[in-house]
Phi, psi and omega in degrees: 000040181299322181295319179295321179296318180297319180294322179296316178298321181295319179291326181291324183275346183286129180276126179301145183298322182296318180293318178298320179297318180295318179297315180297317180297319179296318179297316180295320179297321178295318179296317180295318179297320178296320179295317179297320179296320178296318179297320179295319180295323180292321183285334183286135176232138180297142179298143181297149179290145179282344184235147175233133179259000182290137175135170176281151178214160177218149183189189181228163180217154180210134181186204181197177181182198179243137177242128178243117181250116179260128179241137182218134178226101182277357190248298192271305182266342182051051186215163177214163179203151179223080178286141180226134179202154177286158179209165178253152180214150178199148181180208183223161180219156176218144182194185179218134176247146172228117183270133178238086184065242178268003178253164180214138173237145181199173176221145184213145173231141179220157175226132184228150169258143186233148174283177187287156177256173184278138173271170177208182181232134171245151183073031185295342179266000182266170176299318175246142178230171183228131171275125184238150180199159176231137172239141174224074185298331180229133178213167180196171178221159170229111192229149167270152178228141175220130186211179178246129182257130173231080185057252184267014178242133177236124174245129188216158169248153184214154179189156180168215183256150179228151177221157178209141175277096188273133170235104181260131183235151175209125180232117179280145180219160177291121185256013180274111183295336181274355184269146175293342180264015181303126180087356181278132178301143180268349183100351178270134183225165174216088185243145177203142178232152176156171180270125176255134178256158180196197180238154182220139173227157180181188180205161181197172176223142184224141180241125177276121178272337175202185179292345182247324187255139176217154179227149183194181177229153187212143173241135180227132173249122186233136176232123182261162180289162178295151180226122183260137176236113182295141179272114189234150170282175180298331180275002178093357180275154180284149182274341181281141181280339181233158176085176180266173179299325181291333179272348178251078190211158170265122181263126179243146178216130186249134174229136180229148171234121189233136168242134184211152175267148184230145173228123184236148170245122182259134176273112183300136180290000000 
């Protein structure tokens, strides 16, 4: 019965026309619906933001933080110290923002005045010791900013170069508690002045109160390059018996962590 079997298989495998029509109609409906959805998605545009951060701005900042000054002397006192203390800072900034949809790119420069940092002593176990300190009365940064915009809220990360007008001091004194000259300077000093450069990273958040005014907070971590102060007698000669003046020095390095409030005025484009 091969012929009968073949006919039976053929009838069993044949798809009824009504069923085929329903399947085809469903596929076409799905394709048409998908096309309509694509057209709707193409035609839909997100509503424009009510706030724009693009433009130049200028403002002021006020805050405080911690300053850590590390001093190291591998030659004369064979000693080191890392005094840490809080300080106040305040200044101004100027910059430019360019908004790209929900993103933002910008650049900013600031200059700040700072209160004094903590001094310390190296060589405290010796007959003579030295009081050392760093001052950075004026400092500043030049930073890039990249952030996320949510209407009148801006959250950003920042980083770039930092500089500070460093004044490093060192005054040696008689450290013998039994001596009548205890605490009297010996005439040996380790002083150095100059601009130290470094790097800065941080983050912040800013709130637009109007199209022109915004307020925010910012955290910055800054590390400056090493600064050497040669240890010299009163006549300008080095106190070390070996090596050059540059190898007979107190090396200082400043690191700061600052939190500050900001107020900016943006010039509308």
